[in-house]
N, C-alpha and C positions, 0 to 999 in steps of 0.2 A: 405201232411200229416206229422206230426211230432210225434215221440213217447213220451209219457208222462213218468214221473219217474217210473210208475208202468208197463211200457212196452205197454200200450194200445195206440191205434192210436187216435189222436185228429184231428179235423178239425178246422182250424183257419180262421176266416173271417176277412177281412180287410174292410168290409162294413157291414152295419147293415143287419141282416138276420131276416125277419119276423118270429114270433113264429110258424105260420102255416107251414112254410117250415122246420123249425128245427124239428118239430114233425114228419114230413114225412121222413126225412133222417134217414136211418138205415144202420148199418154196421154189418153184420152177426147177424141180428135179434135184435140189440139193438140201442138205440138212441146215437148219437155221441155228445160229449161235444163240445161247441163252445167257442172260445176265440176271443174277438174283440181286435185287436192289429194293430199297424202300423210300428213297428220296429222289425227286426229279425236279427240274426247272419247269416252270409253266410253259405251255405251248410246245411241248416236246414231241407229242405223239400224233400220228395220222389216224390211228385206230386204237381203241381200247375195247377189249373183250371182257365180259363179266359173265361167267357161267355159274349159275346157282349160288350167288353170293348175297344179293341185295336183301333177301328175306331173312338173312342171318345177322344183319347189322342193326344196332340199336338206333343209330342216327343216319337214316338213309339220305335225308336231305343234304347233310354235310358231306357224305360220301359222293353223291352225285355232283355236288358243286366242285368237289376236289377233282373228279373225273373231267368235268367241263374245263377247269383251269388247266389241266394237263394236256388237253387236246389243242392241236393247232386250229386256226380258223377253218371252218368247213370240215373238221375232223369228225369221224364216226364213232359212236358209242353203240356197241352191239351187246345185247344183254338177254339172258334167259333167267327167269325168276320163278321159283315155285310159288304158286298162288294158293296158299293154304286156307283161304277163306272162300274158295270156289269149289267146283266139282271135283270129287275124288271117287275112285273105284271103291267098292265096299271094303276090300282087303286093306287098301291104303288108309281109308278112314278109320278102320279098327286099329291099325298100327299107330296112326297119328294120335288117336285118343289115348292109347297107352303111353306114348311119349309125353303127352300133355299131363297125364296123371303123375308120371314119374317126375316131371319137371315141377309140378305143384308141390310135391313132397320133398323137393330139394335134391333129388338124385340125378337130375339131368340139367347141367348148368348152361346148356346152349340156349342162346336167345333166339326166339323165332317171331318174326312179324307175320301176322295173318293178313295177307293181301289178296285183292282181286286184281285181275288184269287191268281194269280201269284205274285202280289205285296206282299201279306201276306207271301206266301211261301219264297219269296226272303228275306224279312225282318228277318224272323225267321232263315232261313238258314245262313244268314250273321252273326248271333250272335253265331255261333259255335254250332248249333243244327243239329242233323241228323233227317230228316223227316222220320218218321215211317209210317205215313198214312196221306194222304191229299185228301180231297174230297170237291167238290162244290155241294151244295144242293140249290134248288130253292124253297123257301117258301114265295112267294110274292116278296122277294128280294133274291139275291144270298148270301148264307152263306158259308164262307170258314171254313171247319172243319179240324183241324190239330192236330196230335199227333206227338210230336217231342221229341227226346231224347238228353239230354245234352251230348256233346262229352267230354269224359274224357281227 
């Protein structure tokens, strides 16, 4: 979150956010303004949220360092990451195996990192974050939930 000139908190989206989600997001009973943007000054944000993104990135270390740079001292990074190298329900394992086959033959261009929760914790910890909370949840696939604080 960044403060606007009026002192209000803004949510900045670096990806398109469907209107139905914008309407549902509230902050102290009011709708939050969104800005679509791709470039920010360092130490701009109090909190950065990343839901289901890290496992899709080819260079996770670089992305986490970029997140660290954007956070104000003491800022929080909150992340959920699909851990595709950990437990999966049978149905999800079958679907994932099919995706991997389709990817291998060149029909599925999406990059996928196969991580375990400990890998995610290690990557974030190595970027000078203090883990505040780390939990693994099983929702068909293992999800790593992390709250980390930027070390000042």
